[in-house]
Backbone atoms as SQL, in Angstrom:
CREATE TABLE atoms (id INTEGER PRIMARY KEY, chain TEXT, resi INTEGER, resn TEXT, atom TEXT, x REAL, y REAL, z REAL);
INSERT INTO atoms VALUES
  (1, 'A', 1, 'LEU', 'N', 152.977, 42.982, -97.882),
  (2, 'A', 1, 'LEU', 'CA', 154.263, 43.454, -97.681),
  (3, 'A', 1, 'LEU', 'C', 155.355, 42.304, -98.210),
  (4, 'A', 2, 'LEU', 'N', 155.201, 41.168, -97.417),
  (5, 'A', 2, 'LEU', 'CA', 156.120, 40.208, -97.634),
  (6, 'A', 2, 'LEU', 'C', 156.424, 39.655, -98.813),
  (7, 'A', 3, 'TRP', 'N', 155.087, 39.281, -99.475),
  (8, 'A', 3, 'TRP', 'CA', 154.819, 38.775, -100.934),
  (9, 'A', 3, 'TRP', 'C', 155.146, 39.621, -102.042),
  (10, 'A', 4, 'LYS', 'N', 155.690, 40.851, -101.793),
  (11, 'A', 4, 'LYS', 'CA', 156.156, 41.596, -102.887),
  (12, 'A', 4, 'LYS', 'C', 157.738, 41.147, -103.328),
  (13, 'A', 5, 'ASP', 'N', 158.380, 40.622, -102.405),
  (14, 'A', 5, 'ASP', 'CA', 159.701, 40.307, -102.793),
  (15, 'A', 5, 'ASP', 'C', 159.558, 38.602, -103.038),
  (16, 'A', 6, 'ARG', 'N', 159.820, 37.790, -104.162),
  (17, 'A', 6, 'ARG', 'CA', 159.396, 36.767, -104.278),
  (18, 'A', 6, 'ARG', 'C', 160.259, 35.668, -103.767),
  (19, 'A', 7, 'ASN', 'N', 161.789, 36.010, -103.690),
  (20, 'A', 7, 'ASN', 'CA', 162.734, 35.260, -103.097),
  (21, 'A', 7, 'ASN', 'C', 162.745, 35.328, -101.496),
  (22, 'A', 8, 'LEU', 'N', 162.280, 36.369, -100.978),
  (23, 'A', 8, 'LEU', 'CA', 162.159, 36.386, -99.513),
  (24, 'A', 8, 'LEU', 'C', 160.977, 35.666, -98.934),
  (25, 'A', 9, 'SER', 'N', 159.935, 35.628, -99.794),
  (26, 'A', 9, 'SER', 'CA', 158.780, 34.994, -99.554),
  (27, 'A', 9, 'SER', 'C', 159.128, 33.651, -99.498),
  (28, 'A', 10, 'ALA', 'N', 159.618, 33.082, -100.623),
  (29, 'A', 10, 'ALA', 'CA', 160.274, 31.517, -100.896),
  (30, 'A', 10, 'ALA', 'C', 161.008, 31.197, -99.533),
  (31, 'A', 11, 'GLY', 'N', 162.013, 31.905, -99.077),
  (32, 'A', 11, 'GLY', 'CA', 162.918, 31.732, -97.925),
  (33, 'A', 11, 'GLY', 'C', 161.992, 31.496, -96.521),
  (34, 'A', 12, 'VAL', 'N', 161.107, 32.599, -96.357),
  (35, 'A', 12, 'VAL', 'CA', 160.471, 32.382, -95.132),
  (36, 'A', 12, 'VAL', 'C', 159.639, 31.269, -95.176),
  (37, 'A', 13, 'LEU', 'N', 158.760, 30.978, -96.335),
  (38, 'A', 13, 'LEU', 'CA', 158.060, 29.903, -96.628),
  (39, 'A', 13, 'LEU', 'C', 158.947, 28.408, -96.192),
  (40, 'A', 14, 'ALA', 'N', 160.074, 28.286, -96.880),
  (41, 'A', 14, 'ALA', 'CA', 160.967, 27.189, -96.817),
  (42, 'A', 14, 'ALA', 'C', 161.326, 27.139, -95.240),
  (43, 'A', 15, 'GLY', 'N', 161.882, 28.117, -94.596),
  (44, 'A', 15, 'GLY', 'CA', 162.186, 28.167, -93.170),
  (45, 'A', 15, 'GLY', 'C', 161.142, 27.710, -92.390),
  (46, 'A', 16, 'ALA', 'N', 159.868, 28.302, -92.252),
  (47, 'A', 16, 'ALA', 'CA', 158.855, 27.721, -91.530),
  (48, 'A', 16, 'ALA', 'C', 158.327, 26.446, -91.843),
  (49, 'A', 17, 'THR', 'N', 158.487, 26.116, -92.923),
  (50, 'A', 17, 'THR', 'CA', 158.275, 24.526, -93.268),
  (51, 'A', 17, 'THR', 'C', 159.434, 23.496, -92.694),
  (52, 'A', 18, 'LEU', 'N', 160.558, 23.937, -92.612),
  (53, 'A', 18, 'LEU', 'CA', 161.517, 23.301, -92.102),
  (54, 'A', 18, 'LEU', 'C', 161.343, 23.046, -90.541),
  (55, 'A', 19, 'ILE', 'N', 161.074, 24.325, -90.008),
  (56, 'A', 19, 'ILE', 'CA', 160.870, 24.498, -88.658),
  (57, 'A', 19, 'ILE', 'C', 159.710, 23.559, -88.259),
  (58, 'A', 20, 'TRP', 'N', 158.643, 23.622, -88.941),
  (59, 'A', 20, 'TRP', 'CA', 157.420, 22.728, -88.620),
  (60, 'A', 20, 'TRP', 'C', 157.863, 21.348, -88.794),
  (61, 'A', 21, 'TYR', 'N', 158.533, 20.924, -89.841),
  (62, 'A', 21, 'TYR', 'CA', 159.014, 19.550, -90.018),
  (63, 'A', 21, 'TYR', 'C', 159.833, 19.012, -88.879),
  (64, 'A', 22, 'LEU', 'N', 160.875, 19.812, -88.552),
  (65, 'A', 22, 'LEU', 'CA', 161.756, 19.268, -87.317),
  (66, 'A', 22, 'LEU', 'C', 160.658, 19.221, -86.041),
  (67, 'A', 23, 'PHE', 'N', 160.042, 20.051, -85.791),
  (68, 'A', 23, 'PHE', 'CA', 159.342, 19.985, -84.370),
  (69, 'A', 23, 'PHE', 'C', 158.042, 19.073, -84.264),
  (70, 'A', 24, 'GLU', 'N', 157.311, 19.059, -85.506),
  (71, 'A', 24, 'GLU', 'CA', 156.048, 18.349, -85.468),
  (72, 'A', 24, 'GLU', 'C', 156.396, 16.755, -86.110),
  (73, 'A', 25, 'VAL', 'N', 156.967, 16.845, -86.881),
  (74, 'A', 25, 'VAL', 'CA', 157.005, 15.289, -87.899),
  (75, 'A', 25, 'VAL', 'C', 158.062, 14.515, -87.239),
  (76, 'A', 26, 'VAL', 'N', 159.355, 14.993, -87.068),
  (77, 'A', 26, 'VAL', 'CA', 160.606, 14.382, -86.294),
  (78, 'A', 26, 'VAL', 'C', 160.502, 14.351, -84.824),
  (79, 'A', 27, 'GLU', 'N', 159.902, 15.206, -84.352),
  (80, 'A', 27, 'GLU', 'CA', 159.687, 15.512, -82.721),
  (81, 'A', 27, 'GLU', 'C', 160.886, 15.828, -82.293),
  (82, 'A', 28, 'TYR', 'N', 161.509, 16.637, -83.028),
  (83, 'A', 28, 'TYR', 'CA', 162.860, 17.351, -82.595),
  (84, 'A', 28, 'TYR', 'C', 162.917, 18.406, -81.291),
  (85, 'A', 29, 'ASN', 'N', 163.650, 18.409, -80.429),
  (86, 'A', 29, 'ASN', 'CA', 163.570, 19.286, -79.340),
  (87, 'A', 29, 'ASN', 'C', 164.318, 20.621, -79.578),
  (88, 'A', 30, 'VAL', 'N', 163.937, 21.763, -78.901),
  (89, 'A', 30, 'VAL', 'CA', 164.656, 23.065, -79.077),
  (90, 'A', 30, 'VAL', 'C', 165.915, 23.046, -78.480),
  (91, 'A', 31, 'ILE', 'N', 166.163, 22.394, -77.300),
  (92, 'A', 31, 'ILE', 'CA', 167.350, 22.818, -76.666),
  (93, 'A', 31, 'ILE', 'C', 168.628, 21.931, -77.414),
  (94, 'A', 32, 'PRO', 'N', 168.659, 20.718, -78.035),
  (95, 'A', 32, 'PRO', 'CA', 169.605, 20.222, -78.778),
  (96, 'A', 32, 'PRO', 'C', 169.868, 21.057, -79.997),
  (97, 'A', 33, 'LEU', 'N', 168.754, 21.647, -80.404),
  (98, 'A', 33, 'LEU', 'CA', 169.059, 22.170, -81.884),
  (99, 'A', 33, 'LEU', 'C', 169.590, 23.789, -81.600),
  (100, 'A', 34, 'LEU', 'N', 169.501, 24.392, -80.631),
  (101, 'A', 34, 'LEU', 'CA', 170.265, 25.434, -80.009),
  (102, 'A', 34, 'LEU', 'C', 171.654, 25.235, -79.787),
  (103, 'A', 35, 'CYS', 'N', 171.916, 24.061, -78.904),
  (104, 'A', 35, 'CYS', 'CA', 173.105, 23.753, -78.693),
  (105, 'A', 35, 'CYS', 'C', 173.942, 23.591, -79.990),
  (106, 'A', 36, 'GLN', 'N', 173.466, 22.552, -80.866),
  (107, 'A', 36, 'GLN', 'CA', 174.082, 22.310, -82.184),
  (108, 'A', 36, 'GLN', 'C', 174.395, 23.643, -82.888),
  (109, 'A', 37, 'ILE', 'N', 173.625, 24.498, -82.825),
  (110, 'A', 37, 'ILE', 'CA', 173.762, 25.824, -83.613),
  (111, 'A', 37, 'ILE', 'C', 174.919, 26.556, -83.049),
  (112, 'A', 38, 'ALA', 'N', 175.044, 26.617, -81.476),
  (113, 'A', 38, 'ALA', 'CA', 176.056, 27.286, -80.873),
  (114, 'A', 38, 'ALA', 'C', 177.559, 26.468, -81.229),
  (115, 'A', 39, 'VAL', 'N', 177.314, 25.223, -81.208),
  (116, 'A', 39, 'VAL', 'CA', 178.745, 24.455, -81.498),
  (117, 'A', 39, 'VAL', 'C', 179.124, 24.644, -82.873),
  (118, 'A', 40, 'LEU', 'N', 178.063, 24.894, -83.837),
  (119, 'A', 40, 'LEU', 'CA', 178.649, 25.105, -85.093),
  (120, 'A', 40, 'LEU', 'C', 179.054, 26.772, -85.542),
  (121, 'A', 41, 'ALA', 'N', 178.565, 27.594, -84.568),
  (122, 'A', 41, 'ALA', 'CA', 178.963, 28.980, -84.824),
  (123, 'A', 41, 'ALA', 'C', 180.245, 29.036, -83.952),
  (124, 'A', 42, 'MET', 'N', 180.676, 28.471, -83.022),
  (125, 'A', 42, 'MET', 'CA', 181.872, 28.345, -82.506),
  (126, 'A', 42, 'MET', 'C', 183.008, 27.833, -83.433),
  (127, 'A', 43, 'LEU', 'N', 182.753, 26.679, -84.021),
  (128, 'A', 43, 'LEU', 'CA', 183.555, 26.104, -85.131),
  (129, 'A', 43, 'LEU', 'C', 183.832, 27.010, -86.249),
  (130, 'A', 44, 'VAL', 'N', 182.818, 27.709, -86.696),
  (131, 'A', 44, 'VAL', 'CA', 183.128, 28.676, -87.734),
  (132, 'A', 44, 'VAL', 'C', 183.972, 29.752, -87.358),
  (133, 'A', 45, 'VAL', 'N', 183.871, 30.292, -86.325),
  (134, 'A', 45, 'VAL', 'CA', 184.569, 31.444, -85.760),
  (135, 'A', 45, 'VAL', 'C', 186.139, 30.781, -85.482),
  (136, 'A', 46, 'VAL', 'N', 186.202, 29.717, -84.863),
  (137, 'A', 46, 'VAL', 'CA', 187.695, 29.308, -84.574),
  (138, 'A', 46, 'VAL', 'C', 188.478, 28.962, -85.854),
  (139, 'A', 47, 'LEU', 'N', 187.693, 28.278, -86.853),
  (140, 'A', 47, 'LEU', 'CA', 188.324, 28.003, -88.089),
  (141, 'A', 47, 'LEU', 'C', 188.653, 29.204, -89.055),
  (142, 'A', 48, 'SER', 'N', 187.935, 30.080, -88.915),
  (143, 'A', 48, 'SER', 'CA', 187.968, 31.423, -89.731),
  (144, 'A', 48, 'SER', 'C', 189.320, 32.129, -89.181),
  (145, 'A', 49, 'LEU', 'N', 189.368, 31.959, -87.697),
  (146, 'A', 49, 'LEU', 'CA', 190.566, 32.756, -87.236),
  (147, 'A', 49, 'LEU', 'C', 191.746, 32.208, -87.590),
  (148, 'A', 50, 'LEU', 'N', 191.781, 30.691, -87.436),
  (149, 'A', 50, 'LEU', 'CA', 192.909, 30.046, -87.924),
  (150, 'A', 50, 'LEU', 'C', 193.147, 30.310, -89.329),
  (151, 'A', 51, 'ILE', 'N', 192.355, 30.145, -90.143),
  (152, 'A', 51, 'ILE', 'CA', 192.585, 30.386, -91.495),
  (153, 'A', 51, 'ILE', 'C', 193.313, 32.056, -91.906),
  (154, 'A', 52, 'LEU', 'N', 192.569, 32.925, -91.165),
  (155, 'A', 52, 'LEU', 'CA', 193.080, 34.234, -91.214),
  (156, 'A', 52, 'LEU', 'C', 194.396, 34.411, -90.682),
  (157, 'A', 53, 'SER', 'N', 194.922, 33.663, -89.622),
  (158, 'A', 53, 'SER', 'CA', 196.285, 33.740, -89.072),
  (159, 'A', 53, 'SER', 'C', 197.243, 32.945, -89.825),
  (160, 'A', 54, 'GLU', 'N', 196.940, 31.981, -90.696),
  (161, 'A', 54, 'GLU', 'CA', 197.692, 31.358, -91.488),
  (162, 'A', 54, 'GLU', 'C', 197.941, 32.162, -92.773),
  (163, 'A', 55, 'ILE', 'N', 197.173, 32.745, -93.368),
  (164, 'A', 55, 'ILE', 'CA', 197.315, 33.690, -94.460),
  (165, 'A', 55, 'ILE', 'C', 197.976, 34.958, -94.355),
  (166, 'A', 56, 'GLY', 'N', 198.312, 35.168, -92.853),
  (167, 'A', 56, 'GLY', 'CA', 198.910, 36.606, -92.510),
  (168, 'A', 56, 'GLY', 'C', 198.164, 37.606, -92.278),
  (169, 'A', 57, 'SER', 'N', 196.897, 37.603, -92.119),
  (170, 'A', 57, 'SER', 'CA', 196.198, 38.614, -91.769),
  (171, 'A', 57, 'SER', 'C', 196.453, 39.281, -90.357),
  (172, 'A', 58, 'SER', 'N', 196.054, 40.448, -90.053),
  (173, 'A', 58, 'SER', 'CA', 196.372, 41.151, -88.780),
  (174, 'A', 58, 'SER', 'C', 195.549, 40.484, -87.640),
  (175, 'A', 59, 'TYR', 'N', 194.707, 39.603, -87.857),
  (176, 'A', 59, 'TYR', 'CA', 193.627, 39.064, -86.906),
  (177, 'A', 59, 'TYR', 'C', 194.302, 37.870, -86.428),
  (178, 'A', 60, 'SER', 'N', 194.766, 37.628, -85.410),
  (179, 'A', 60, 'SER', 'CA', 195.372, 36.280, -84.868),
  (180, 'A', 60, 'SER', 'C', 194.639, 35.724, -83.730),
  (181, 'A', 61, 'PHE', 'N', 194.496, 34.287, -83.552),
  (182, 'A', 61, 'PHE', 'CA', 193.851, 33.689, -82.521),
  (183, 'A', 61, 'PHE', 'C', 194.215, 34.095, -81.307),
  (184, 'A', 62, 'THR', 'N', 195.558, 34.255, -80.932),
  (185, 'A', 62, 'THR', 'CA', 195.912, 34.459, -79.690),
  (186, 'A', 62, 'THR', 'C', 195.638, 36.046, -79.079),
  (187, 'A', 63, 'SER', 'N', 195.737, 36.830, -80.133),
  (188, 'A', 63, 'SER', 'CA', 195.421, 38.240, -79.799),
  (189, 'A', 63, 'SER', 'C', 193.943, 38.362, -79.413),
  (190, 'A', 64, 'LEU', 'N', 193.175, 37.768, -79.954),
  (191, 'A', 64, 'LEU', 'CA', 191.570, 37.869, -79.284),
  (192, 'A', 64, 'LEU', 'C', 191.396, 37.332, -78.049),
  (193, 'A', 65, 'LEU', 'N', 192.359, 36.398, -77.663),
  (194, 'A', 65, 'LEU', 'CA', 192.214, 35.607, -76.349),
  (195, 'A', 65, 'LEU', 'C', 192.903, 36.429, -75.213),
  (196, 'A', 66, 'TYR', 'N', 193.755, 37.572, -75.682),
  (197, 'A', 66, 'TYR', 'CA', 194.382, 38.439, -74.551),
  (198, 'A', 66, 'TYR', 'C', 193.567, 39.143, -74.039),
  (199, 'A', 67, 'LEU', 'N', 193.308, 39.067, -72.798),
  (200, 'A', 67, 'LEU', 'CA', 192.762, 40.023, -72.013),
  (201, 'A', 67, 'LEU', 'C', 193.659, 41.121, -71.251),
  (202, 'A', 68, 'GLY', 'N', 193.437, 42.313, -71.522),
  (203, 'A', 68, 'GLY', 'CA', 194.320, 43.500, -70.933),
  (204, 'A', 68, 'GLY', 'C', 193.964, 43.632, -69.407),
  (205, 'A', 69, 'GLU', 'N', 194.802, 44.538, -68.786),
  (206, 'A', 69, 'GLU', 'CA', 194.354, 44.822, -67.518),
  (207, 'A', 69, 'GLU', 'C', 193.437, 46.011, -67.607);
């Protein structure tokens, strides 16, 4: 089933190879990797909200931080 789609198969193989390389060859740990992914996700969210507020979109950074009663 996986090998029917060539691009999906190549992506899965490349991802598995990268994970193996990080954990076995470089001896990278899981916790720092998860923390870096979380920091990058927060950075993307904040930057996208700031860019949207600059171009005049209805989404604003402060409206998402407001907690109602």
